[in-house]
C-alpha positions in Angstrom: 21.3 29.9 -24.5 24.2 27.7 -23.5 24.3 29.2 -20.0 20.3 28.3 -20.2 20.6 25.1 -20.8 23.5 24.3 -18.2 20.9 25.8 -15.7 18.5 23.7 -16.5 20.4 20.5 -16.7 21.4 21.7 -13.4 18.0 21.9 -11.8 16.6 18.9 -13.6 20.0 16.7 -13.0 22.1 18.3 -10.1 24.4 15.7 -10.1 24.9 15.3 -13.9 23.9 12.6 -16.6 26.7 10.6 -15.1 24.8 10.2 -11.4 21.5 9.3 -13.3 22.9 6.7 -15.3 24.9 5.4 -12.7 21.2 4.9 -10.8 19.9 3.2 -13.7 22.7 0.6 -13.7 22.2 -0.1 -10.1 18.5 -0.6 -10.3 19.6 -2.7 -13.5 21.6 -4.7 -11.9 19.5 -5.6 -9.1 16.8 -6.7 -11.6 19.5 -9.0 -13.1 20.0 -10.3 -9.6 16.3 -10.9 -9.1 15.8 -12.6 -12.5 18.9 -14.7 -11.3 17.2 -15.9 -8.1 13.9 -16.3 -10.0 15.7 -19.2 -12.1 17.1 -20.5 -8.8 13.7 -20.7 -7.2 11.8 -22.1 -10.0 13.6 -25.4 -9.6 12.1 -26.2 -6.0 8.4 -26.2 -7.0 7.5 -29.1 -4.6 9.4 -27.2 -1.7 7.3 -24.1 -2.8 3.9 -25.6 -2.9 5.0 -27.4 0.5 5.5 -24.0 1.9 2.2 -22.4 0.6 0.4 -25.3 2.4 2.5 -24.7 5.6 1.0 -21.0 5.6 -2.3 -21.9 5.0 -1.9 -24.5 8.3 -0.3 -21.4 10.3 -3.2 -19.1 9.2 -6.1 -21.5 9.5 -4.4 -22.2 13.2 -4.7 -18.7 13.9 -8.1 -18.0 12.3 -6.9 -16.1 10.0 -7.4 -17.7 6.5 -9.4 -15.0 5.3 -8.3 -14.9 1.5 -10.7 -17.1 -0.2 -13.2 -15.2 1.4 -12.1 -11.5 0.3 -11.3 -12.6 -3.5 -14.9 -14.5 -3.5 -16.7 -11.5 -2.2 -14.3 -8.7 -4.4 -15.0 -11.4 -7.6 -18.8 -10.0 -7.6 -17.7 -6.7 -9.2 -15.8 -6.9 -12.6 -14.9 -3.6 -12.7 -12.8 -4.1 -9.0 -10.9 -7.2 -10.3 -10.1 -5.2 -13.3 -8.7 -2.3 -11.5 -7.1 -4.9 -8.7 -5.2 -6.7 -11.5 -4.3 -3.3 -13.2 -3.0 -2.0 -9.9 -0.8 -5.2 -9.2 0.6 -5.3 -12.4 1.6 -1.7 -12.2 2.2 -1.3 -8.8 5.8 -2.8 -9.2 6.5 -1.3 -13.0 4.7 2.1 -13.7 3.9 3.7 -10.4 7.6 2.8 -8.4 9.5 3.5 -11.5 7.4 6.9 -12.1 7.8 7.7 -8.5 11.7 7.1 -8.6 12.0 9.4 -11.9 9.7 12.4 -9.5 11.8 11.8 -6.7 15.3 12.1 -8.7 14.2 14.8 -10.6 11.7 17.1 -8.2 13.5 16.1 -4.6 17.0 14.6 -5.4 18.2 15.0 -2.2 15.8 12.6 -1.0 16.3 10.1 -3.7 19.3 8.4 -2.3 17.5 7.4 1.1 14.5 6.2 -0.8 17.0 3.8 -3.2 18.8 3.0 -0.1 15.5 1.8 1.5 14.7 -0.1 -1.9 18.2 -1.8 -1.9 18.0 -3.2 1.4 14.6 -4.3 0.6 15.4 -6.2 -2.2 18.5 -7.9 -1.0 16.2 -9.2 1.8 13.9 -10.2 -0.2 16.3 -12.2 -2.1 17.5 -14.1 0.9 13.4 -14.8 1.5 12.9 -16.3 -1.9 16.2 -18.5 -1.8 15.6 -19.8 1.8 11.5 -19.8 1.7 10.3 -20.6 -1.7 6.5 -20.4 -1.4 3.7 -20.8 -4.1 1.5 -18.0 -4.1 -2.3 -18.8 -3.6 -3.5 -18.5 -7.4 -1.5 -21.8 -7.9 -4.0 -23.2 -5.0 -7.0 -23.5 -6.9 -8.3 -26.0 -4.2 -8.7 -23.5 -1.7 -10.6 -21.9 -3.9 -8.2 -19.4 -5.1 -8.1 -18.0 -9.2 -5.5 -15.9 -10.9 -7.3 -12.8 -11.8 -3.9 -11.4 -13.2 -4.0 -14.2 -15.9 -7.6 -13.8 -16.7 -6.8 -9.7 -16.9 -3.8 -10.1 -19.2 -4.8 -13.3 -21.4 -1.2 -14.5 -20.4 -1.8 -18.0 -18.6 0.6 -18.3 -16.0 1.5 -22.2 -15.2 3.0 -23.4 -12.0 4.3 -26.3 -14.2 6.1 -24.3 -16.9 8.3 -21.2 -15.6 8.6 -20.3 -19.1 5.5 -18.8 -19.0 5.8 -16.7 -16.0 7.1 -13.4 -17.3 5.0 -11.1 -15.2 6.1 -12.1 -12.1 8.6 -14.3 -10.1 6.1 -17.9 -9.7 7.5 -18.8 -6.5 8.8 -15.1 -4.6 5.6 -14.9 -2.5 7.3 -14.5 0.4 8.0 -11.3 1.5 5.4 -9.5 -0.4 7.6 -6.9 -2.1 4.4 -4.7 -3.4 3.6 -4.4 -0.1 7.4 -3.4 1.0 7.5 -1.0 -1.8 4.0 0.8 -1.4 5.3 1.5 2.1 8.4 2.7 1.5 7.1 4.9 -1.8 4.0 5.6 0.1 5.3 7.1 3.1 8.0 9.1 1.3 5.6 10.6 -1.2 3.4 11.5 1.6 5.7 13.6 3.3 7.1 15.6 0.3 4.0 16.3 -1.7 1.6 19.8 -0.8 -1.5 18.6 -1.4 -3.2 17.3 1.3 -5.4 15.1 -1.0 -2.1 13.7 -2.5 -0.9 13.5 1.0 -4.0 10.7 1.7 -3.8 9.1 -1.7 0.1 8.5 -0.7 -0.7 7.4 3.0 -3.5 4.8 1.8 -1.8 3.2 -0.8 0.0 0.5 1.3 -3.5 -0.3 2.6 -4.7 -0.2 -0.7 -1.7 -2.8 -2.1 -2.5 -5.2 0.9 -5.9 -5.4 -0.8 -4.9 -5.8 -4.6 -2.6 -8.6 -3.4 -5.2 -10.8 -1.7 -7.6 -9.9 -4.3 -5.9 -11.1 -7.1 -4.5 -14.3 -5.0 -0.8 -13.2 -5.1 -0.1 -13.3 -1.6 -1.2 -14.6 1.8 -1.3 -12.1 4.6 1.4 -13.4 6.0 3.5 -12.4 3.2 1.8 -8.8 3.7 3.3 -8.9 7.5 6.6 -10.1 6.1 6.7 -7.3 3.5 5.8 -4.2 6.3 8.7 -6.1 8.8 10.6 -5.8 5.2 9.9 -2.2 4.8 10.6 -1.2 8.4 13.8 -3.3 8.9 14.8 -1.3 5.4 13.8 2.0 6.6 16.2 1.2 9.6 19.2 0.4 7.6 18.7 3.7 5.0 18.6 5.3 8.6 21.7 3.7 9.6 23.5 4.6 6.0 21.7 8.4 6.5 23.5 8.6 9.8 27.0 7.5 8.7 26.7 9.7 5.7 24.4 12.4 6.6 25.4 15.0 3.8 24.5 12.3 1.2 21.7 10.2 1.9 20.0 12.0 4.9 16.3 12.2 3.9 14.9 15.9 4.3 11.5 16.9 4.7 9.8 19.4 2.7 9.9 22.6 4.6 6.5 24.3 5.2 5.1 27.0 3.1 6.1 30.0 5.5 9.6 28.2 6.6 12.6 30.3 6.0 15.8 29.0 4.8 17.4 30.3 8.5 13.8 28.4 10.4 
């Protein structure tokens, strides 16, 4: 029984409990850093709103300011708005955490590459939040936006009171980490899962998240573009680390069903 228990642990936790605790601690530290930066950024309300107005002016100048029209169209379906609000809340928690746990337990040698991508992306995002704090569209009702997530949860997040902003960083709109995370998680799982319906689902996940952040008025299109660039830069950085330590941090493809170990 002891031998079987050790074998099961080796399959589930190939590097032991200490490594699992190390990964949890690393993400916990990253979350604390996020909270710290949030406290700093939330004192810059005037600057954040000025930056939001600048983004609107930029998009209008490029004839790309379509966010109010998209949200208005989506608001015609109560079910669609509820689904998008649920996805926005759970994308960075339930979906991302579940994906990381799945990778760690079932594709452990791929986990570290993804972890490195996420850590690099979070570092880039924290810099962006400090340098360019930006109010989300939901705080700009004068442009036709409304806060669908607050309507869904019943928790009214006020731009004037940081103490109520428990679900999101009030002025962390640039870049959109929902988009960045969806790309890194979706790209990874689309390569690793075998059933083609799941491959399609995870391939489309980033596009779905782009739609969600616009419909819920949490980001501008510009934020989504910067989220894509953040994901790209993070993948490049993780690739550099993989080249530096290929035995530890290389991303491995899932072999084809008929591929042998020597193939």
